[in-house]
C-alpha distance (Angstrom), angle and dihedral (degrees) to the residues before:
residue distance angle dihedral
M1 . . .
Q2 3.80 . .
N3 3.82 90.5 .
N4 3.82 89.1 54.5
K5 3.80 91.5 52.4
A6 3.80 91.8 47.7
L7 3.80 90.5 49.5
Q8 3.81 91.5 49.1
L9 3.81 90.9 49.7
K10 3.80 91.2 48.2
N11 3.81 91.3 49.7
E12 3.81 91.0 48.6
L13 3.80 90.8 49.6
D14 3.79 91.9 48.1
K15 3.81 92.0 49.4
N16 3.80 93.6 50.1
I17 3.80 93.6 44.3
Y18 3.82 92.1 50.3
Q19 3.82 91.8 47.7
A20 3.82 92.3 49.3
E21 3.81 90.9 46.9
A22 3.80 91.0 49.8
A23 3.80 91.5 51.9
I24 3.80 91.9 47.9
N25 3.81 91.7 47.0
A26 3.82 91.0 49.4
L27 3.79 89.5 53.8
C28 3.78 95.5 45.4
I29 3.81 103.6 41.8
E30 3.78 105.9 106.5
D31 3.81 89.4 -20.7
H32 3.83 93.9 -71.9
F33 3.81 89.2 167.3
E34 3.81 89.0 71.9
V35 3.81 92.6 65.7
M36 3.81 98.5 38.2
D37 3.78 120.3 105.3
K38 3.78 116.8 -117.0
D39 3.80 95.1 -103.2
T40 3.81 93.6 53.0
L41 3.79 92.1 46.1
A42 3.80 91.4 48.0
G43 3.82 89.6 49.7
M44 3.79 92.5 51.5
L45 3.79 91.6 48.9
W46 3.80 89.6 48.2
V47 3.84 89.9 54.4
V48 3.81 90.3 53.1
S49 3.80 92.6 46.2
D50 3.80 93.3 46.0
N51 3.79 92.5 49.3
L52 3.80 91.9 49.0
E53 3.81 88.7 54.2
K54 3.82 90.4 49.8
I55 3.81 89.8 50.0
K56 3.80 91.1 52.0
R57 3.82 90.8 50.1
S58 3.80 91.6 48.4
L59 3.79 91.7 50.0
R60 3.80 89.9 55.9
G61 3.81 86.8 61.9
F62 3.80 93.6 59.6
P63 3.78 116.4 95.3
R64 3.78 114.1 -113.5
G65 3.70 119.6 -127.4
């Protein structure tokens, strides 16, 4: 049971890390952020921020030790 929970937490962390990395990469590749409108840029930054919050919450679920 504990292995299942650890695997679920790891999968959730992986998913959120990959999504945040994809958003950052989309912004950085050839300076795409320079041609984005404000709403699109704000949305991309929100995705990164939201995923970082999810990562922090997931990390609280890991046992310390």
